[in-house]
Every structure is written in structure tokens, then in C-alpha cells.
VOKELUM-504337 format. One record per residue (C-alpha): x, y, z; chain; residue number from 1. Coordinates in Angstrom, 1 decimal. Example, Ala and Ser with C-alpha at 12.3 -4.5 7.8 and 13.67 -1.06 7.14 Angstrom:
2
PT      x      y      z chain   n
PT   12.3   -4.5    7.8     A   1
PT   13.7   -1.1    7.1     A   2
% end
This chain:
506
PT      x      y      z chain   n
PT  -63.3  -14.0   15.9     A   1
PT  -66.6  -14.5   17.1     A   2
PT  -65.9  -18.2   18.5     A   3
PT  -62.8  -17.1   20.0     A   4
PT  -64.5  -14.1   21.7     A   5
PT  -67.4  -16.4   23.0     A   6
PT  -65.0  -19.0   24.4     A   7
PT  -63.0  -16.1   26.2     A   8
PT  -66.0  -15.0   27.6     A   9
PT  -66.9  -18.5   28.8     A  10
PT  -63.3  -19.2   30.1     A  11
PT  -63.1  -15.8   32.2     A  12
PT  -66.8  -16.7   33.6     A  13
PT  -66.8  -20.5   34.6     A  14
PT  -64.4  -20.4   37.3     A  15
PT  -66.1  -17.3   39.3     A  16
PT  -69.3  -19.5   38.9     A  17
PT  -67.7  -22.5   40.2     A  18
PT  -66.1  -20.5   42.9     A  19
PT  -69.3  -18.9   44.1     A  20
PT  -71.1  -22.6   44.1     A  21
PT  -68.6  -24.0   46.3     A  22
PT  -69.6  -21.7   49.1     A  23
PT  -71.2  -23.3   51.8     A  24
PT  -73.0  -22.6   55.1     A  25
PT  -69.3  -22.3   56.9     A  26
PT  -67.7  -20.5   53.9     A  27
PT  -68.2  -17.9   51.7     A  28
PT  -66.5  -17.1   48.5     A  29
PT  -64.9  -13.6   48.4     A  30
PT  -65.5  -13.0   44.9     A  31
PT  -61.9  -12.9   43.9     A  32
PT  -59.5  -15.8   42.2     A  33
PT  -56.7  -13.7   41.5     A  34
PT  -55.0  -10.9   43.4     A  35
PT  -57.4  -10.6   46.2     A  36
PT  -55.9   -7.9   47.9     A  37
PT  -56.5   -5.3   44.9     A  38
PT  -59.8   -6.9   44.3     A  39
PT  -61.1   -6.1   47.6     A  40
PT  -59.3   -2.6   47.6     A  41
PT  -61.7   -2.1   44.4     A  42
PT  -64.8   -3.0   46.2     A  43
PT  -63.6   -0.5   49.0     A  44
PT  -63.8    2.1   46.5     A  45
PT  -67.1    1.0   45.3     A  46
PT  -68.1    1.2   48.9     A  47
PT  -67.6    5.0   48.7     A  48
PT  -70.1    5.5   45.9     A  49
PT  -72.5    3.3   47.5     A  50
PT  -72.5    5.4   50.6     A  51
PT  -73.0    8.5   48.0     A  52
PT  -69.5    9.8   47.9     A  53
PT  -67.8   11.0   44.5     A  54
PT  -64.2   12.0   46.2     A  55
PT  -61.9    9.0   46.7     A  56
PT  -60.4    8.8   50.5     A  57
PT  -58.2    6.0   51.5     A  58
PT  -60.3    3.3   53.3     A  59
PT  -57.9    1.5   54.7     A  60
PT  -56.2    4.3   57.0     A  61
PT  -57.5    5.8   60.2     A  62
PT  -56.6    9.4   58.7     A  63
PT  -58.3    9.3   55.1     A  64
PT  -57.5   13.2   54.3     A  65
PT  -59.5   15.5   52.1     A  66
PT  -59.8   13.3   49.1     A  67
PT  -59.7   13.8   45.3     A  68
PT  -61.8   12.6   42.3     A  69
PT  -60.1    9.5   41.8     A  70
PT  -61.2    6.0   40.8     A  71
PT  -64.1    7.5   39.4     A  72
PT  -65.2    4.2   37.2     A  73
PT  -65.1    2.3   40.7     A  74
PT  -67.1    5.1   42.8     A  75
PT  -69.2    5.2   39.9     A  76
PT  -70.1    1.8   40.2     A  77
PT  -70.9    1.9   43.8     A  78
PT  -73.5    4.5   42.6     A  79
PT  -74.7    2.4   40.3     A  80
PT  -75.1   -0.4   42.9     A  81
PT  -76.9    1.3   45.1     A  82
PT  -79.6    2.6   42.3     A  83
PT  -80.0   -0.8   40.9     A  84
PT  -79.8   -2.5   44.6     A  85
PT  -77.4   -4.8   43.5     A  86
PT  -74.7   -6.2   45.7     A  87
PT  -71.1   -4.6   45.0     A  88
PT  -69.7   -7.8   43.6     A  89
PT  -72.4   -8.6   41.4     A  90
PT  -72.1   -5.5   39.8     A  91
PT  -68.1   -5.6   39.8     A  92
PT  -68.5   -9.1   37.9     A  93
PT  -71.0   -7.8   35.5     A  94
PT  -69.0   -4.9   34.6     A  95
PT  -65.4   -7.0   34.2     A  96
PT  -67.7   -9.0   31.6     A  97
PT  -69.1   -6.3   29.9     A  98
PT  -65.9   -4.8   29.6     A  99
PT  -64.1   -7.9   28.5     A 100
PT  -66.8   -7.7   25.5     A 101
PT  -65.7   -4.0   24.6     A 102
PT  -62.2   -5.2   24.8     A 103
PT  -62.8   -7.9   22.2     A 104
PT  -64.5   -5.6   20.0     A 105
PT  -61.7   -3.0   20.0     A 106
PT  -59.1   -6.1   19.3     A 107
PT  -61.0   -6.9   16.6     A 108
PT  -61.2   -3.6   15.0     A 109
PT  -57.6   -2.7   15.8     A 110
PT  -56.4   -6.0   14.0     A 111
PT  -58.5   -5.3   11.0     A 112
PT  -57.1   -1.8   10.8     A 113
PT  -53.5   -3.4   10.6     A 114
PT  -54.0   -6.5    8.4     A 115
PT  -55.8   -6.6    5.2     A 116
PT  -56.2  -10.6    4.7     A 117
PT  -58.8  -11.8    6.8     A 118
PT  -56.5  -14.7    8.0     A 119
PT  -53.9  -12.4    9.2     A 120
PT  -56.7  -10.6   11.1     A 121
PT  -58.3  -13.5   12.9     A 122
PT  -54.5  -14.7   13.7     A 123
PT  -53.5  -11.6   15.4     A 124
PT  -56.7  -11.1   17.3     A 125
PT  -56.4  -14.7   18.7     A 126
PT  -53.1  -14.3   19.6     A 127
PT  -54.0  -11.0   21.7     A 128
PT  -57.1  -12.5   22.9     A 129
PT  -55.9  -16.0   24.4     A 130
PT  -52.4  -16.0   24.6     A 131
PT  -49.7  -15.4   27.3     A 132
PT  -45.7  -15.9   27.8     A 133
PT  -43.5  -18.8   28.8     A 134
PT  -44.5  -18.3   32.4     A 135
PT  -45.7  -22.0   32.5     A 136
PT  -42.1  -23.4   31.6     A 137
PT  -40.8  -21.3   34.3     A 138
PT  -43.2  -23.2   36.6     A 139
PT  -41.6  -26.2   36.2     A 140
PT  -38.5  -24.7   37.6     A 141
PT  -40.3  -23.3   40.6     A 142
PT  -40.2  -20.1   39.2     A 143
PT  -43.7  -17.5   39.0     A 144
PT  -43.3  -15.0   36.3     A 145
PT  -45.1  -12.0   35.3     A 146
PT  -47.2  -13.3   33.1     A 147
PT  -49.3  -15.2   35.8     A 148
PT  -49.7  -11.6   37.8     A 149
PT  -49.1   -8.7   36.0     A 150
PT  -52.7   -8.4   34.3     A 151
PT  -52.6   -5.5   32.7     A 152
PT  -50.3   -6.5   30.4     A 153
PT  -52.1   -9.5   28.7     A 154
PT  -55.9   -8.8   27.7     A 155
PT  -56.8  -12.5   28.5     A 156
PT  -55.4  -11.8   32.4     A 157
PT  -56.9   -8.3   32.2     A 158
PT  -60.4   -9.9   31.4     A 159
PT  -60.1  -12.4   33.8     A 160
PT  -59.1  -10.0   36.8     A 161
PT  -60.9   -6.5   37.0     A 162
PT  -63.1   -4.0   34.9     A 163
PT  -60.7   -1.4   34.6     A 164
PT  -57.9   -3.2   32.9     A 165
PT  -60.1   -4.2   29.9     A 166
PT  -61.8   -0.7   29.4     A 167
PT  -58.2    0.9   29.8     A 168
PT  -56.7   -1.2   27.4     A 169
PT  -59.6   -0.7   24.9     A 170
PT  -59.8    3.0   25.1     A 171
PT  -55.5    2.9   24.7     A 172
PT  -56.1    0.7   21.5     A 173
PT  -58.9    3.2   20.2     A 174
PT  -56.9    6.1   20.5     A 175
PT  -53.6    4.4   18.8     A 176
PT  -55.5    2.9   15.9     A 177
PT  -54.6    4.8   12.6     A 178
PT  -57.5    6.7   11.2     A 179
PT  -59.5    6.2   14.5     A 180
PT  -62.2    8.7   15.8     A 181
PT  -63.2   11.0   12.6     A 182
PT  -64.4   13.6   14.6     A 183
PT  -62.0   15.8   16.8     A 184
PT  -64.1   15.5   19.9     A 185
PT  -63.8   11.8   20.2     A 186
PT  -59.7   12.4   20.6     A 187
PT  -60.4   14.7   23.3     A 188
PT  -62.8   12.4   25.3     A 189
PT  -60.7    9.2   24.5     A 190
PT  -57.9   11.3   26.5     A 191
PT  -60.1   11.9   29.3     A 192
PT  -61.7    8.7   29.8     A 193
PT  -58.3    7.0   29.7     A 194
PT  -57.1    9.5   32.2     A 195
PT  -59.9    8.6   34.5     A 196
PT  -59.5    4.5   33.9     A 197
PT  -55.9    3.9   33.1     A 198
PT  -53.7    7.0   33.8     A 199
PT  -50.2    5.5   33.0     A 200
PT  -51.5    4.3   29.4     A 201
PT  -52.1    8.1   28.7     A 202
PT  -48.3    8.6   28.5     A 203
PT  -47.6    5.5   26.2     A 204
PT  -50.0    7.0   23.7     A 205
PT  -48.9   10.3   23.9     A 206
PT  -45.4    9.2   23.1     A 207
PT  -46.9    6.5   20.5     A 208
PT  -48.9    9.6   18.9     A 209
PT  -46.0   12.1   19.2     A 210
PT  -43.5    9.8   17.4     A 211
PT  -45.7    9.2   14.8     A 212
PT  -46.6   12.8   14.4     A 213
PT  -42.9   13.4   14.0     A 214
PT  -42.4   10.8   11.4     A 215
PT  -45.1   11.5    9.1     A 216
PT  -44.2   15.2    9.4     A 217
PT  -40.5   14.2    8.3     A 218
PT  -41.6   12.2    5.6     A 219
PT  -44.0   14.5    3.9     A 220
PT  -42.9   17.2    1.4     A 221
PT  -43.1   20.9    1.6     A 222
PT  -41.9   23.5    3.7     A 223
PT  -41.7   22.4    7.4     A 224
PT  -44.7   24.9    8.6     A 225
PT  -46.8   23.5    5.6     A 226
PT  -46.1   19.8    6.6     A 227
PT  -47.2   20.4   10.4     A 228
PT  -50.2   22.3    9.3     A 229
PT  -51.3   19.2    7.1     A 230
PT  -50.4   16.5    9.5     A 231
PT  -53.0   14.1    9.9     A 232
PT  -51.8   12.9   13.2     A 233
PT  -51.1   16.3   14.9     A 234
PT  -54.9   17.5   15.6     A 235
PT  -55.3   14.0   17.2     A 236
PT  -52.3   14.1   19.3     A 237
PT  -53.2   17.7   20.3     A 238
PT  -56.6   16.7   21.6     A 239
PT  -55.8   13.5   23.1     A 240
PT  -52.7   15.1   24.5     A 241
PT  -55.3   18.0   26.3     A 242
PT  -57.7   15.5   27.2     A 243
PT  -55.4   13.1   28.9     A 244
PT  -52.9   15.6   30.2     A 245
PT  -55.6   17.8   31.9     A 246
PT  -56.5   14.7   33.8     A 247
PT  -52.8   13.7   34.7     A 248
PT  -52.0   17.2   35.6     A 249
PT  -55.0   17.0   38.3     A 250
PT  -53.9   13.7   39.6     A 251
PT  -50.5   15.0   40.1     A 252
PT  -51.3   18.4   41.8     A 253
PT  -54.0   16.4   44.2     A 254
PT  -51.7   13.6   45.0     A 255
PT  -48.9   16.2   45.8     A 256
PT  -50.7   18.4   47.5     A 257
PT  -52.6   16.3   49.5     A 258
PT  -50.3   14.9   52.6     A 259
PT  -52.2   11.9   53.3     A 260
PT  -52.2   11.0   49.4     A 261
PT  -48.6   11.8   49.0     A 262
PT  -48.0    9.3   51.4     A 263
PT  -49.9    6.9   49.8     A 264
PT  -48.3    7.6   46.5     A 265
PT  -44.5    7.3   48.2     A 266
PT  -45.6    3.9   49.5     A 267
PT  -47.5    2.7   46.0     A 268
PT  -43.8    1.0   44.8     A 269
PT  -44.6   -1.5   41.7     A 270
PT  -41.5   -1.9   39.9     A 271
PT  -41.1   -3.9   36.9     A 272
PT  -39.9   -7.7   36.8     A 273
PT  -36.2   -8.1   35.9     A 274
PT  -35.3   -8.1   32.5     A 275
PT  -35.2  -12.4   32.6     A 276
PT  -38.5  -12.5   33.4     A 277
PT  -39.9  -10.3   31.0     A 278
PT  -38.1  -12.1   28.2     A 279
PT  -39.8  -15.3   29.5     A 280
PT  -42.9  -13.7   30.2     A 281
PT  -43.5  -12.2   26.9     A 282
PT  -41.8  -15.1   24.5     A 283
PT  -42.5  -16.5   22.0     A 284
PT  -44.2  -13.4   21.1     A 285
PT  -41.3  -11.4   21.8     A 286
PT  -39.3  -13.4   19.7     A 287
PT  -41.6  -13.7   16.7     A 288
PT  -42.0   -9.6   17.3     A 289
PT  -38.4   -9.2   16.7     A 290
PT  -38.6  -10.7   13.7     A 291
PT  -41.5   -8.9   12.7     A 292
PT  -40.2   -5.5   13.3     A 293
PT  -38.3   -4.8   10.0     A 294
PT  -41.7   -6.0    7.8     A 295
PT  -43.7   -3.8   10.2     A 296
PT  -41.5   -0.5    9.9     A 297
PT  -42.2   -0.5    6.0     A 298
PT  -45.7    0.3    6.4     A 299
PT  -47.8    2.9    8.3     A 300
PT  -50.2    0.4   10.2     A 301
PT  -47.1   -1.8   11.1     A 302
PT  -45.1    1.1   12.3     A 303
PT  -47.4    2.3   14.9     A 304
PT  -47.4   -0.9   16.4     A 305
PT  -43.2   -1.4   16.4     A 306
PT  -43.5    2.1   18.1     A 307
PT  -46.1    1.1   20.5     A 308
PT  -43.9   -2.1   21.7     A 309
PT  -40.7   -0.1   21.6     A 310
PT  -42.3    2.8   23.8     A 311
PT  -43.5    0.4   26.4     A 312
PT  -40.3   -1.8   26.8     A 313
PT  -38.4    1.5   27.3     A 314
PT  -40.6    3.1   29.8     A 315
PT  -40.3    0.1   31.5     A 316
PT  -37.0    0.3   32.6     A 317
PT  -37.0    4.0   33.4     A 318
PT  -36.2    3.8   37.4     A 319
PT  -39.4    5.0   38.8     A 320
PT  -41.6    3.6   41.5     A 321
PT  -44.4    3.1   39.1     A 322
PT  -42.6    1.6   36.2     A 323
PT  -44.3   -1.6   35.7     A 324
PT  -47.8    0.2   34.8     A 325
PT  -45.9    0.8   31.7     A 326
PT  -46.5   -2.9   31.0     A 327
PT  -50.1   -2.1   29.9     A 328
PT  -51.3   -3.7   26.8     A 329
PT  -47.7   -4.5   25.6     A 330
PT  -48.6   -7.8   24.6     A 331
PT  -51.0   -6.3   21.9     A 332
PT  -48.6   -4.7   19.5     A 333
PT  -46.1   -8.2   20.1     A 334
PT  -49.1  -10.1   19.0     A 335
PT  -49.7   -7.7   15.8     A 336
PT  -45.6   -8.2   15.2     A 337
PT  -45.8  -11.7   15.8     A 338
PT  -48.0  -12.1   12.9     A 339
PT  -45.7  -10.1   10.7     A 340
PT  -42.9  -12.6   12.0     A 341
PT  -44.5  -15.6   10.7     A 342
PT  -45.1  -14.4    7.7     A 343
PT  -41.2  -13.9    7.5     A 344
PT  -40.4  -17.1    8.9     A 345
PT  -42.8  -18.6    6.1     A 346
PT  -41.2  -16.8    3.4     A 347
PT  -37.8  -17.4    4.4     A 348
PT  -37.8  -21.5    5.3     A 349
PT  -39.6  -24.6    4.2     A 350
PT  -41.6  -24.5    7.6     A 351
PT  -45.6  -24.4    6.7     A 352
PT  -47.7  -21.8    7.9     A 353
PT  -50.2  -24.3    9.8     A 354
PT  -47.3  -25.7   11.3     A 355
PT  -46.2  -22.6   12.7     A 356
PT  -49.7  -21.4   14.0     A 357
PT  -50.6  -25.1   16.1     A 358
PT  -46.6  -25.0   17.4     A 359
PT  -47.4  -21.2   18.4     A 360
PT  -51.1  -21.8   20.3     A 361
PT  -49.4  -24.9   22.1     A 362
PT  -46.9  -22.5   23.1     A 363
PT  -48.8  -19.4   24.0     A 364
PT  -51.8  -20.8   25.9     A 365
PT  -50.6  -23.1   28.9     A 366
PT  -50.0  -20.5   31.2     A 367
PT  -53.7  -18.9   30.8     A 368
PT  -55.0  -22.2   31.5     A 369
PT  -52.6  -23.0   34.3     A 370
PT  -54.4  -19.6   35.8     A 371
PT  -57.6  -20.9   35.3     A 372
PT  -56.9  -24.4   36.8     A 373
PT  -55.4  -22.6   40.0     A 374
PT  -58.5  -20.8   40.3     A 375
PT  -60.5  -23.7   40.0     A 376
PT  -58.6  -26.0   42.4     A 377
PT  -58.5  -22.9   44.8     A 378
PT  -62.2  -23.1   44.8     A 379
PT  -62.4  -27.0   45.1     A 380
PT  -60.3  -27.0   48.3     A 381
PT  -61.9  -23.3   49.7     A 382
PT  -58.8  -22.0   50.0     A 383
PT  -58.8  -19.5   53.0     A 384
PT  -57.3  -16.9   51.0     A 385
PT  -60.4  -16.4   48.6     A 386
PT  -63.1  -17.8   50.9     A 387
PT  -64.4  -16.2   54.3     A 388
PT  -66.2  -18.1   57.0     A 389
PT  -69.4  -17.5   57.8     A 390
PT  -68.5  -16.4   61.3     A 391
PT  -66.7  -13.6   59.9     A 392
PT  -69.2  -12.6   57.6     A 393
PT  -71.5  -12.3   60.6     A 394
PT  -69.3  -10.1   62.0     A 395
PT  -69.0   -8.0   59.2     A 396
PT  -72.8   -7.9   58.7     A 397
PT  -72.9   -6.5   62.3     A 398
PT  -70.3   -3.9   61.5     A 399
PT  -72.7   -2.8   58.7     A 400
PT  -76.1   -3.0   60.4     A 401
PT  -74.6   -1.4   64.1     A 402
PT  -72.0    1.1   63.7     A 403
PT  -71.7    4.7   61.9     A 404
PT  -69.9    5.5   58.4     A 405
PT  -66.9    7.1   59.8     A 406
PT  -66.2    4.5   62.4     A 407
PT  -62.7    3.0   62.8     A 408
PT  -62.2   -0.8   63.1     A 409
PT  -59.2   -2.7   64.3     A 410
PT  -58.4   -5.7   63.3     A 411
PT  -55.7   -8.1   61.7     A 412
PT  -54.5   -7.8   58.1     A 413
PT  -56.7  -10.3   56.7     A 414
PT  -60.0   -8.9   58.3     A 415
PT  -58.3   -5.4   58.0     A 416
PT  -58.7   -6.3   54.2     A 417
PT  -62.3   -7.5   54.2     A 418
PT  -63.8   -4.7   56.3     A 419
PT  -63.6   -1.2   54.3     A 420
PT  -64.6   -3.7   51.1     A 421
PT  -67.5   -5.4   52.8     A 422
PT  -68.8   -2.7   55.2     A 423
PT  -67.4    0.7   54.1     A 424
PT  -66.0    1.1   57.2     A 425
PT  -62.3    2.3   57.9     A 426
PT  -59.5    0.1   59.5     A 427
PT  -56.1    0.9   61.1     A 428
PT  -54.3   -1.5   58.6     A 429
PT  -55.8   -3.4   56.0     A 430
PT  -53.5   -2.7   52.9     A 431
PT  -49.7   -2.5   52.3     A 432
PT  -50.2    0.6   49.6     A 433
PT  -53.3    2.4   51.0     A 434
PT  -52.7    2.1   55.0     A 435
PT  -51.0    5.4   55.6     A 436
PT  -47.4    4.5   57.5     A 437
PT  -48.1    1.1   56.5     A 438
PT  -45.3   -0.5   58.5     A 439
PT  -45.8    1.0   61.5     A 440
PT  -49.5    0.3   61.9     A 441
PT  -48.9   -3.0   60.6     A 442
PT  -46.5   -3.7   63.4     A 443
PT  -49.1   -2.0   66.2     A 444
PT  -51.9   -4.4   64.9     A 445
PT  -49.6   -7.2   64.9     A 446
PT  -48.0   -6.4   68.5     A 447
PT  -51.8   -5.8   69.6     A 448
PT  -53.4   -8.9   68.9     A 449
PT  -50.0  -11.1   70.0     A 450
PT  -50.8   -9.2   73.3     A 451
PT  -47.1   -7.6   73.4     A 452
PT  -48.3   -4.4   74.5     A 453
PT  -49.1   -3.1   78.1     A 454
PT  -52.5   -2.4   78.8     A 455
PT  -51.7    1.4   79.2     A 456
PT  -49.7    1.7   75.7     A 457
PT  -52.6   -0.5   74.0     A 458
PT  -55.3    2.1   75.3     A 459
PT  -53.2    5.2   74.6     A 460
PT  -52.5    3.8   71.0     A 461
PT  -56.6    3.0   70.5     A 462
PT  -56.9    6.7   71.4     A 463
PT  -54.7    8.3   69.2     A 464
PT  -55.8    6.3   66.3     A 465
PT  -59.4    7.2   67.2     A 466
PT  -60.5    3.5   67.1     A 467
PT  -64.3    2.9   67.8     A 468
PT  -64.1   -1.3   67.7     A 469
PT  -62.2   -4.2   68.0     A 470
PT  -62.7   -6.9   65.6     A 471
PT  -61.0   -9.9   66.9     A 472
PT  -60.9  -13.5   65.1     A 473
PT  -60.4  -16.0   67.7     A 474
PT  -57.5  -18.2   67.3     A 475
PT  -56.4  -20.9   69.8     A 476
PT  -52.9  -19.7   69.7     A 477
PT  -53.6  -17.0   71.7     A 478
PT  -56.7  -15.6   73.5     A 479
PT  -57.0  -12.2   74.2     A 480
PT  -60.4  -11.8   75.8     A 481
PT  -58.8  -11.8   79.2     A 482
PT  -56.8   -8.4   78.2     A 483
PT  -59.9   -7.1   76.6     A 484
PT  -61.9   -7.8   80.1     A 485
PT  -58.6   -6.0   81.8     A 486
PT  -59.4   -3.0   79.6     A 487
PT  -63.1   -3.1   80.2     A 488
PT  -63.9   -2.8   76.7     A 489
PT  -67.6   -4.2   76.1     A 490
PT  -68.3   -7.0   74.1     A 491
PT  -71.1   -6.0   71.2     A 492
PT  -70.8   -9.1   69.4     A 493
PT  -69.6  -12.7   69.5     A 494
PT  -69.7  -16.3   68.0     A 495
PT  -67.8  -19.1   68.1     A 496
PT  -64.7  -17.6   65.9     A 497
PT  -65.4  -13.7   66.1     A 498
PT  -65.5  -10.9   69.2     A 499
PT  -66.2   -7.6   68.4     A 500
PT  -65.2   -4.7   71.5     A 501
PT  -66.2   -1.3   71.5     A 502
PT  -63.9    0.9   72.8     A 503
PT  -64.8    3.2   75.6     A 504
PT  -63.6    6.9   74.8     A 505
PT  -62.1    8.8   77.8     A 506
% end
């Protein structure tokens, strides 16, 4: 397990080191190789902590609202970044690697608790740590399946993407492991911590523990009340439920009671992939897991991973805006059941154990290698999706040094993503979920920079949105400099690619 762990840490580190080294005087690596939009939104949350705040307010909207105690992991990392005087990106990636080590340790504990034989423990750990789905086959036919982008479902992709997926999955596993957490307080703390880091995982854990508790009570002998009193699981369930449930109720209340967060919640739609996509993305482990389900159900350790897998797969198909979040960690129980499925195949066929293992790893590793190679290739080609021009960077630095913390900037969609994450200033539009009334704000931003608004309309809208500065990346196809002059806004910064105008208030 140690060798696999070291390999994983190297694999999730080397592409980023390479990307940073590919930066030049003209181009700077933005810090993210996968899902850059969410990556910058995490930095924007860290900026809140860096500036001394603990409440989360939406950084990608002109009307942030009162805020609430959400996303405390990233806000806390922002505070840490300020205290140790390190760049936010540096702290983010250090946290990502530390979280990866934590998750790898938890996975080793988990599989040791399920299997007695060291060979099976190592096999389950290896499948979970480096495996993925059949997405590489779908690529051949021109499709991108969810095993390339639903990072929270797969340990490897979680470790490659951000800290909170790894921490959340690790806490989730610790809460589910049979017999883990001898002291009652540990279950309460697990619930609280998981609620702050990965709230949707709390629902999965509570349901899994509830089913396990019910099965334990039903299978025990004696009067019903005595069975409940003697249950080993019920105290664990109650304490975890109190901790995690308290956080869920708080988050539910603040989101619904805050009009800004309420709109954000309505926009934050993350639907699950389709059935065929899921089958492709979770196979071949899904197929092996089906074969191992009956064997798993016969033991306490195996039964809990059957319940976990079943609960997650059922929740995924409940019609709800955030149903995809219930895929969190689904690959872990499937990896455990896969080991049991392999045992069934070896017992009932003449296929050798080593043959199945070699074939399995040839099938579950290519998708992750494609993910890694795609990042390296994008870095080698200095892909504009992951690199920022130094001219834009200079403009961002000017904003950091010469504007107030509560100033609002109007920029195009791409730069609107960078400004909150790299300067801590708010924008009119920059994120499809975290900008309130995103569609109308995006429409205004696009029409403004295309020069499709009249001067009077543009000035009225800028005043209504309390815009303080306009961040314009000069493009050959349209030059708004003349239009800016008509509005008589002073040019306060310029270089070969960026112009920043100060909006004069009436």
C-alpha cells in the first residue's frame, strides 16, 4: 500500500509542477489543470479568509448579501495563507497533497477493516486509489463520460482536483467503518466536520448507518426495547446524526432565509449523468461489484459496503437539483465489492487470480492516465484555458494594489472568473452558479463589451450595479476605447492588452 500511495502522490503532483514550469514572461499558469472554474471559485473563497472574514459571501456578484458560515475549509485556508504569508495557490496545493495523504491512509484503514487477507486488502486499496471507469473507451467514440469530470466519485480524481473532496471522502469512510471511533465524541466530531466539508455526504452516511442499525436490531435476539438498548450502532448513528444534522439544518436555514443565497441555491444545479454514462463510468468495477454483492451481504463488513453502494446509487436518481453530489465516494464501496466479485469468479471458473488482476488494472487505469496526459499536454501547449497572460496579470495586480476591498469590477466572463480569485474584488459576472441572476448579468456583460448598448443605457446599468471599475481586455475584433471616451471615464491603467477605466459616480 505504501508503494501505491507514493505513486499516487507523485502522479497528482508532477503535472502541476510541470505546468508551473511551463510559465513564461508572457504567460502564467493559473493553478488548475481540471475544472478551472470551480478551482478559481475555491481561491475566491480563500480570499475571504485572507482578507480576515469568516462569513461566506458570494464574490461573483455585485450584491453579496449578509453571508453565512459556509465553506469554512477554504475560508480557513485563506486565514492560514495570510498568517504564514504564502500565496493562496501554494496553500491550496499543499492542502490538496496533505488531504490526499489523509485519504490514502483512511483507505488503507478501511480495506484492512473489511478483508482479513493482506492480499485482498492491498487489492481493494489499489483499485480504489488508482482506478476509474471505462471512460477511455467512450473517448474512442467521441464521448466524455463522468469518470473524467465527476471528481468527487473517485479517490484518484478527488486527490488530483482539490482538498475538500479528499477530506470529505476520508471523513465519510471513517464514519462508515465498522467499529471505528471508540469514544462517542469522535462520532459527533466526525458528523460536524463532514457537515462543514461535504454536507451531502452526511446524508449518505446517516442512511447507511440507519440501515445497518436497523439490520443489527432485527438480527439480534430479545425484546425490541432491549435490542435497541444493546445496539452497537445506534449510539454511533445518533451522535453522528446530531453533529452532521445540526450543520445540515443550519445550512438549509441560512440558505433559505438569505434572499441572495436562496437564488444561488436555485441556480446551483448539478444533475446526475445519465444511466448509460454511469454504467460506463463505474464499470468494470460496477460489474464485478454486482457479482460480489451476494458474498458481501453474508458478512457484517461486506454488508455495509453493499448498503453504501446501494444507497448512493438510489440517491443519484432522486429528482433533485443537486443529485450528482450523492455520487461522492461511490467508487470506494464498488472497489471493495469488486474484490469479492473477483473471488467469486476465481471460485466458479478456471480463470487464474493473477490473470483477472492484470486484466482489471489494464481496464481501470487508462482513464486516469488520459486525465493526467491531458493536463500535461494542455500545459505544454500553454492552453489559454489554464494559463493567464502576464498583461492580464499586471492588470489584476493593479486592482489589488489600487482599489478598495468592496469595489465592484465589470469584466468579461473569463477575467470575471479571475478577479475574485486573484484580487478578492467582486465582479458583476464571473460564475454561472455564484453570480446572482447569472443569465441576465452575463447578457449585460456580453452586450456591454460588444458595444451593443447605447451610452445612456450602459451608464444607467453601471450605476445601478454600483460598478467602480471596468476591466477591458483589448481585442482586435472590437475596440471600445472610443466608446469609453464618449462616456468620459478616465483610463487609470493600460498595457498592451488591458485597459482599466474608473467609473465616475454621478
